[in-house]
C-alpha positions as CSV (number, residue, x, y, z in Angstrom):
1,M,66.2,9.9,72.4
2,S,66.2,13.6,71.4
3,G,62.4,13.7,71.5
4,A,62.3,12.7,75.1
5,L,65.1,15.2,75.9
6,G,63.1,18.0,74.1
7,T,60.0,17.1,76.0
8,A,61.8,17.2,79.3
9,A,63.3,20.6,78.4
10,A,59.9,22.0,77.5
11,L,58.4,20.8,80.7
12,A,61.3,22.3,82.7
13,L,60.8,25.6,80.9
14,L,57.0,25.6,81.6
15,L,57.6,24.9,85.3
16,A,60.2,27.7,85.5
17,Q,57.8,30.2,83.9
18,G,54.9,29.2,86.1
19,A,57.0,29.6,89.3
20,A,58.1,33.1,88.1
21,R,54.5,34.4,87.8
22,A,53.1,36.1,90.9
23,P,49.4,37.0,91.4
24,L,48.4,40.6,90.7
25,P,48.2,42.7,93.8
26,A,45.0,44.5,92.7
27,E,41.4,43.5,93.3
28,P,39.2,42.9,90.2
29,P,37.1,46.1,89.4
30,I,33.9,44.1,89.0
31,G,32.6,41.3,91.1
32,G,29.8,40.2,93.4
33,P,26.5,38.6,92.8
34,G,25.4,41.2,90.3
35,W,28.2,40.3,87.9
36,T,28.3,36.6,88.6
37,V,24.5,35.8,88.7
38,V,22.3,38.7,87.5
39,V,24.3,39.8,84.4
40,P,24.8,36.3,83.0
41,A,21.1,35.6,83.6
42,L,20.1,38.7,81.7
43,L,22.4,37.9,78.9
44,F,20.9,34.5,78.6
45,L,17.4,35.8,78.6
46,V,18.2,38.4,75.9
47,T,19.9,35.8,73.7
48,A,17.0,33.3,74.2
49,G,14.5,36.0,73.4
50,G,16.4,36.9,70.2
51,T,16.7,33.3,69.2
52,W,12.9,32.8,69.7
53,A,12.1,36.0,67.8
54,L,14.3,34.9,64.8
55,W,12.8,31.4,64.9
56,R,9.2,32.8,64.8
57,H,10.2,35.2,62.0
58,F,11.7,32.5,59.8
59,A,9.5,29.5,60.8
60,G,6.6,30.4,58.4
61,N,8.7,31.1,55.3
62,D,9.0,27.5,54.0
63,N,7.0,28.1,50.7
64,D,9.3,30.9,49.3
65,Q,10.5,29.5,45.9
């Protein structure tokens, strides 16, 4: 019985904390299509290029013993 009571108390505490939080009044400093589309696409291309370069570098080194 104490487990159910503890769970109910924890749930009540979470609900009380969530109701006390208010959204921040400030706008985010970055945003727009440049940050949401262009930057992630560039990061993906850089990481894909780096992965490809590492793969090409290590792909031919199978006979090192």
